[in-house]
N, C-alpha and C positions, 0 to 999 in steps of 0.2 A: 826732259819734256815727256809728259804722260801721253798716253795714246789720244785722249780727247783733245789735247792741246795740239798734238801732232796733226790730227785730222782737220781741225780748224785752220792751221797754218798751211796745209796742203791745198785746201779749197781756196784760201785767200790768194796764194801764190798763182793759183790757176785762173785767176781773173775776177774773183768774187770780191768787189770793192766794199760792199756794205754787209757786215755781218749781222745776224738776226738773233735776237733774244726772244724766246717764247715764254709768255706769261701763262702758266698752267695751274690747275687746281681744280677742286670740287666746285660745283656751282654755289653762288652766294658766299664766297669767301673774300671777295674784294678785288678780283682780278681787274675788272674794267676801272674800278675806282683807282687802282695802282697805276694802270695805264694812263689815266687821265692826269695822275700826279706827275708822272715822268714825262709825258709828251704834250700836255696842255691841249690835248685833242677833243675833249668833250664827248667821249664814247658814252653810249646810252648805259645807264645803271638802273636796274630794277630789282625788286624782291621776288623773283621767281626764276626757276632753273632755265637755262638755255636762252636767256635774254640775248646773249651773244651767239650768233650762229656763224655768220661770216666773220673771219678774223678782222680786227681793226689793226691798221699799220700806222706807225708814227716814227719819224726820223727824230732822233734825240741827241742833242749836243752833249759831249762829255765835259763836265765842269773842269776848268783848269786855271788856277790863279796865275800861272806863269805867263798866260797869253797876254794879259793887260801890261805886265812889265815888259814883254818883248815888244809890244806895240809902242811903248815909250822909247825903247832902245833903238828901234828901226825907224821911228817916226812915221809909223803906219797907222791909219785909222781904221782900215778894213782888216778885221780879224776873223779868221775862220777856224773853228774848234774841230776837233775829231768828232766823229758821229757813229752812232749805231742805230739799227732799226729794232724797234720793240713791236711784237706781234701779240695782241690779246686774243687768246684762243679760248674757245667756249668750254665750259666746265666738263670735266670727265665724271663718270659715275661708276659705281661697281658693275662690272659686266661690259665695260666699254670695249675690251678686247673681242667681246663676242658681238658687237654692234649695238649694245644697249645705249640709249640716249644719243643716237647718232655718232656713236664711238668711233666707228671706222673713219668717218669724215673728219673727226677732230684729231684722231691719231695721225692721219695723213698730214694735217696741218702741223703737228709737232715734228714730223719727219722733215719738214722743209726748214726748220730753224737750226742754228748752230749750237745753241746752248738753252738751258731751261732754268726759268726763274719760277720756282714752285711756291705759290702763295698758300699759306696755311692759316685758317681762321683762328685767332686767339683772343677775339673780343666777344663780349656777350652783348646782344641786343635783341630784346623780345620782338621788335618790328621787323627783323631780318631772320627769316626762318633758315634753319640748317637742314640740308637735304637728308641727313640721318637723324634729325630731331634733337640732337644735343652736341654741345662743343666737346670735341675730343681730338686734339691736334695729332696725337700719336697715332691714333686710328686712322685719321684722314690721310696722313703721310703714307701709311701702309696701303691704303686703298689704291692711291694713285701709282705707288711703286709696283704693286702687284699687277695692275693693269698694264703698265708699261713692260714689265717683265713677261707677261703672258703674251702680249703682242710679238715680242722679240722671240720668245720661245717657238711660237707658230712659224715665224719666218725662218728661223734656224732649222727647224724640222723639215720645213718645205725644201730648203736648200739641200739638206742632207739627203732627201729623197732624190733630188735631181742629180746629185754627184755620185751616188752609189753604183749605178749602172756604168758610169764611165770608169770608176775604180776597178770594178769587177772585170772590165775589158782590158785592164792593164794600164790604164792612164795613171801615171805616177803623180801628176800635178793634182788630179782630182783626188787621189788618196791622201796627198798632203793637206788639201783643203778639208777633207773629212776629219782629219786628225785635229785641225784648228777648230772646226765647227763643233766637234764633240767636247773640246775644252770649254768653249763658250756655253754649250748646252748644259755641262755640268755645273758652272757657275750660276746659271739662271735657275736650275733646279734646286740649288743650295740657298736661293734667296739672295744671291749677290748679283750686282749689275754686270752686264756683258763686259764692261770695260776692266773689270777685275780679273777676267781670265788671263792666265799666264802665257800670253802670245808674244812672239818677237814681232819687231817692226814689219819685216818682210811677210810674216803671216797675215798681219792686219791688212796690209796692202792687197794681198790676194782676195780679201773678203770686203774690201771697202764699199762695193756696191750694195751690201747688205742693208747699210744705213740704219743701224739698230738704235732704238730709242735710249736704251740705258748705256750707250756708249757716249752720249752727249754729257758734257759738263753740266753740273746742276748746282743752283744756289737756292737755299730755302729762305723765304721771307715770312717771318711771323707778323701777321697783320694784327697789331694790338689795339686796344682801346685808347681814346683820347686822354683818359685819366692816367694812363701809364706812359705818356709821352715823354715825360721827364725822367722816367725810371724804366727804360725798356728792359724786358726780360727779368725784372727784378721779382715779380710776383705772378700770381694767377697762372693761366694755362700756358703762357709763353715759357714759363719755366720748365713745364713738362716737355715742351718742344725742344728746348735747349738740351735737356737730359736725354731725350731720345736720339740726339745726333752726336753725343759726345764721343762715341767709339767709331764714327764713321768719317769718311774723307770729305763729305760735303761741307759747305760753308753756310753760316747762319747770320742773317741779319734780322733786325726788327724795325718796324715802322707803323705808325698809325696812318694808314692809307687814306681814310676818310678826311682827317685833319690836313694831310699834305695835299690832297686834291683840292680842298678848299683854298689853301694857301696859294696853289698854283693859279688861282683865278684873280689874285690881287696884283698890284704893282710891286715892284721890288721894295720900295719904301714902306708900303702897307704891309708887306710880309715881315719885314724887320720889326715894325712897330707891334704888330700882332703876336709875333713870336716872343718879343721882349715882355709884353704884358702877361703872357701865359707861362712865362719862365721855361720855354722850351728852345731847342736848337733843331731847325728842319733838317732831316737826314735824307731827303730824297736824292740830293746830290751824291751822297756817300752810296746810296744804293746803286745809282748809275755807274759810279767808279767801280764798285764791287763787281757789277756785271762785265765791266770792261776787263777787269783783272781775270775774271772767270773764263774769258775767251783767250787768255794768255797773250793779250796785246800790251805794247808799249807805245810810247809817243815820241816822235821826233819832230823838230820844228824847222821851218824855213822862214826867212824874213827879208833876205836880200831879193828885192822885186816889188811887185805891185801890193803885197799883202803879207801879214804874219798869218801862218798857216800851221796848224797842228796836224799830224799825220799818224794814223793808226797803222801799226804793222805788228805781225807776230814777233815775239821775242826771238832773237837769233837771226833776224833777216839781214842778209848781206847789203852793203851800201849800193851796189849796182841794183839790186831789186828794189831796195828803197826808192832810189832815183826813178825807177820805172813806174812806181805808184804815182809820182808827179806827172810824168809824161813818157811814154814808150821810147821816144827819141833819146831821152837822157840815158836810159839803160843801153840802147843800142850803141850810142857814141860815147859811153861813159870813160872819162879820163881819170878823174880822181874826185874825192870828197874833202872838202874843207870843213873841219869838225871842231866844236868846242862844246863843253857841257854847259847847260843853262847856268848852273850856280857860278861858274867861272866867268861866263859873259856878263851875268848881272853884277859881279864884283868890279868888272872893268868898266861897265857902263855903255860900251859901244863896240861894234865889231872892229872898227879901226884901231881903238886902243888895245884891244886884245890881240890883234895882228902884230901891232908895233912891239908888244911885249913878248911876242913869240909864242903865244898860247893857242893859236889856231893850228891845229894838227892837219897834216896831209895823210889821208888814208886811201888805201886801194879798194878795188871792187869787192874783195872778199872780208873787208872789215865788217864784223857784226855790230850794227848800229845799236847803240845803248839807249836806255830810258833817259830822256831829258836832253839828248844831243841836239844842238842847233847845227844845221848842215847847209852847205853851199856846194852844189854839184857842178863840176866843170865837165863839159862833154863836146864832142864833135857834132855840130848840126848836120842833119841829114841833107 
């Protein structure tokens, strides 16, 4: 598990039940349009910088075809998907780390999210101006990355100033923190994100309160034109964006945000018909799932009860902790977990048939829940 995923998992297990994806980018790149596509929230979209000042928030269900089948298996009509919160953050501009364009306020909003969805403009439209006058996705990526890094650099340098007097007075813990901070400082000065600094887990733990922007996991979304919807990243500026990321750890997806936002306003049947007529496959669901993976989350299911429910947990979560996400009493009185993989349960057609065949496993509190596990937790009631 990388540091970014470890940090998300730590926050999650400390009681944060809804993880946040921050939609970030320059002004007029399609952030609010993308937000509308994923959340159906109808955020205001305009052709001028800083149309969005206060962040828009939307709770977004994670698409999962397995839920419908589980509803049939458990004879449940109520189905609850896993969910994340998306936050539409106002556009950053060059100089944001120095306060340009309300930069300090917007950087604060980014600090409050758990991962970043960086929208990069790869479409050409004369009616929508670009803040720098022309489309250049590679340059745009650099502008945002530099501002995030400069903001982190200022925070690290401030922390170094605070720690040095303690180290000079003989505080060994402060001296160790300085060593860690200097490694991060070096990475940032070399143009690398803070998360690339060679720190051990315990060193990161000592510095967790820094909440550095470039420690957050990031996914790049190339906002392409409608004419490229059936051939994403095949041509035009989107190809430049892909090339610029080939040697980096970040993930890349492509989506025509305006087209997907328009589709979001239609009924399910209308969406299918419209997409078929245009010869495209809507990808907004894949973007949502990519963000889910970006957070290092997996899904387990419950169905014995009043509803079929998908639960989001960090990979590696123990069975007892997973039970606690349903109800704290389940974790406190945990006895065991009855577990079967979704694919196995689907093949048997019912929980009872799987049990009779001996395919329901009994797992203890330290069992690491796996992606797609269907679980029934037995516990002592308080």
